[in-house]
BAZA-288771 format. One record per atom (N, C-alpha, C, O): residue in three letters; x negated, y negated, z. Coordinates in steps of 0.02 Angstrom, whole numbers, plus 32768, in hexadecimal, padded with zeros to 4 digits. Last residue first. Layout:
N
ALAXYZ/...
This chain:
64
LYSB51860C58E83/LYSB4E160F28E98/LYSB4F961378EA6/LYSB4D261638EB8/LEUB58260748E6D/LEUB56760988E33/LEUB53060C98E46/LEUB51B60F18E1C/GLUB59D602D8EDE/GLUB5CC60628ECB/GLUB5B0608E8E93/GLUB5C560C78E8B/GLUB53D5FCA8EDC/GLUB53660008F0E/GLUB564603B8EFD/GLUB55360748F0B/LEUB56E5F6F8E80/LEUB5355F998E6E/LEUB52C5FD38E9E/LEUB51560088E89/ASPB61E5F708E70/ASPB5E45F5C8E97/ASPB5AA5F8A8E84/ASPB5B55FC68E7A/LYSB6715F598DD6/LYSB65D5F848E0E/LYSB6205F668E30/LYSB5F65F488E10/TRPB6FF5F108D8B/TRPB6B85F0E8D9A/TRPB6AA5F3A8DD6/TRPB6D35F3F8E04/GLUB7705EEB8D17/GLUB7605F218D45/GLUB7155F238D4F/GLUB6EF5F348D22/GLYB7B05E418D12/GLYB7945E7E8CF7/GLYB7865EB28D2D/GLYB78E5EA58D68/GLUB7805DA78D62/GLUB7AE5DD18D3C/GLUB78A5E0F8D23/GLUB74D5E118D20/GLYB7355D458D9E/GLYB74A5D7E8DC7/GLYB77B5DAC8DA4/GLYB79D5DD48DC4/ALAB6FF5CE48D54/ALAB7435CD78D6D/ALAB75D5D108D98/ALAB7945D0C8DB2/ARGB68A5D218D2C/ARGB6865CE78D5A/ARGB6CA5CD88D79/ARGB6CD5CC08DB2/ALAB6C35D7E8CD4/ALAB69F5D958D10/ALAB69A5D5D8D43/ALAB6A55D688D7F/LYSB6F55D2C8C70/LYSB7235D558C97/LYSB7025D6C8CD8/LYSB7225D6D8D0C/ARGB67B5CF98C3F/ARGB6AE5CCB8C5B/ARGB6DF5CF28C87/ARGB6F05CDB8CBE/ALAB6415D6F8C0F/ALAB6205D4B8C46/ALAB6525D1B8C67/ALAB6535D148CA4/LYSB6985D8E8BA8/LYSB6925DBD8BE0/LYSB6725D9A8C1C/LYSB6875DA68C55/GLYB67D5D208B55/GLYB6C05D2A8B70/GLYB6C05D598BAC/GLYB6E25D4D8BDD/ALAB5F85D398B34/ALAB6085CFD8B5A/ALAB64E5D038B79/ALAB6585CEE8BB2/LEUB60A5DAE8AE7/LEUB5E45DB18B25/LEUB5F45D758B52/LEUB5FB5D7C8B8E/LYSB6515D748A7C/LYSB66F5DAB8AA2/LYSB64D5DB18AE6/LYSB66E5DB98B19/GLUB5F35D198A4B/GLUB6335D018A65/GLUB6545D368A91/GLUB6715D268AC5/ARGB58F5D738A20/ARGB5815D408A54/ARGB5C15D288A74/ARGB5C55D228AB2/ARGB5D55DB989BC/ARGB5BC5DDD89F8/ARGB5AC5DAD8A30/ARGB5BA5DBC8A6B/TYRB5EC5D518960/TYRB6245D75897E/TYRB60E5D9889BE/TYRB6315D9489F1/GLUB5675D31893D/GLUB5915D008960/GLUB5CC5D218982/GLUB5DE5D0E89BA/ARGB5435DA988FC/ARGB51D5D928936/ARGB5475D61895F/ARGB54A5D66899D/ILEB59F5DA78892/ILEB5A05DDE88C2/ILEB57D5DC98902/ILEB5965DD68939/LEUB5745D34884D/LEUB5B85D378868/LEUB5BE5D6E889D/LEUB5DF5D6488D0/ASPB4F25D5B8827/ASPB4FC5D228854/ASPB5415D238874/ASPB5475D1488AF/LYSB5115DC787D2/LYSB4E65DD2880D/LYSB4F05D9A8840/LYSB4F75DA7887B/LEUB5595D83876F/LEUB57C5DB48799/LEUB5535DC487D8/LEUB5705DCD880E/LEUB4F05D34873B/LEUB52C5D158757/LEUB54F5D458786/LEUB5625D3287BE/GLUB4995D96870A/GLUB4835D698740/GLUB4BF5D488762/GLUB4C05D4287A0/ASPB4ED5DCC86A7/ASPB4D25DF786DC/ASPB4BC5DCD8718/ASPB4CB5DDE8751/TYRB4FD5D618653/TYRB5385D788679/TYRB5225DA686B1/TYRB5425DA886E6/THRB4725CEE8665/THRB4935D298647/THRB4D15D3A8670/THRB4D75D2586AA/GLNB4565C438649/GLNB4645C78867A/GLNB4875CB28656/GLNB4B45CA7862D/GLYB4515BDE85EC/GLYB4165C0985F5/GLYB4205C438625/GLYB3F55C6F862A/ALAB4C45B7C8644/ALAB49C5B848607/ALAB45D5BAD8616/ALAB43A5BA08646/GLUB52A5BDE86B6/GLUB5015BA486A5/GLUB4D95BB18665/GLUB4CF5BEB8652/LYSB5D15C1486CA/LYSB58D5C2386B3/LYSB5695BE286A0/LYSB5855BB7867F/LEUB6525BF186DF/LEUB6255BF18719/LEUB5DC5BF88704/LEUB5AF5BE38729/ASPB68C5C018662/ASPB68B5BBE867F/ASPB65C5BB986BB/ASPB6415B8486CA/HISB6855C8C8656/HISB65E5C628629/HISB6575C1B8644/HISB6225BFC863F/LEUB6E45CB286B5/LEUB69D5CC386BF/LEUB6705C968694/LEUB63D5C7D86AB/GLUB7565C7E8676/GLUB7445C6786B9/GLUB6FA5C7686C7/GLUB6D65C4C86E2/LYSB7555CC885FF/LYSB74E5C7F85FC/LYSB7395C638640/LYSB70F5C378644/TRPB76C5D488632/TRPB72D5D3A860F/TRPB7205CEF860C/TRPB6E85CD88616/ARGB7ED5D368664/ARGB7B65D448693/ARGB7735D368673/ARGB7465D1C8693/LYSB8345D2185EA/LYSB8345CEE861F/LYSB7F95CF8864F/LYSB7D75CC88660/GLUB8225D9885A7/GLUB8075D5B858A/GLUB8025D2485BF/GLUB7D25CFE85C0/SERB7F25E1A8619/SERB8255DF485F5/SERB8035DB585D9/SERB7CE5DA085F0/LEUB7725E938600/LEUB78C5E578621/LEUB7C45E3985F7/LEUB7C55E3F85BA/PROB7165F268617/PROB74F5F0685F6/PROB76A5ECB8620/PROB7765ED3865C/ILEB66E5F2F8611/ILEB6A35F278642/ILEB6DD5F04861E/ILEB6D65ECB8607/ARGB5EA5F9985E3/ARGB6205F6C85CE/ARGB6565F6B8603/ARGB6695F9F861E/LYSB53E5F9C8607/LYSB5815FB68611/LYSB5B35F8285F8/LYSB5A55F4685FA/SERB4985FC985DF/SERB4CE5F9885DC/SERB5105FBC85E5/SERB5195FF485CE/ALAB3FC5FE7862F/ALAB43A5FFF8611/ALAB46D5FC88611/ALAB46E5F9D863E/PROB3855F9C8656/PROB3825FDE8637/PROB3C25FF48613/PROB3BE601085DD/METB3495F01863D/METB3855F228655/METB3895F668631/METB3915F6885F4/
């Protein structure tokens, strides 16, 4: 890892992160996994809305 950054956290938030971390896992790996899961959930939510006909969608023909 080329550079390290510090992120200020409350004691409560640090404890929550610590509880999620597995033995041998770094905080960098934990945050990477949490970000990946967040993005998957966000994409899945958009897919659910699309299937339900919600949101602003354009026909592909309109984009030409």
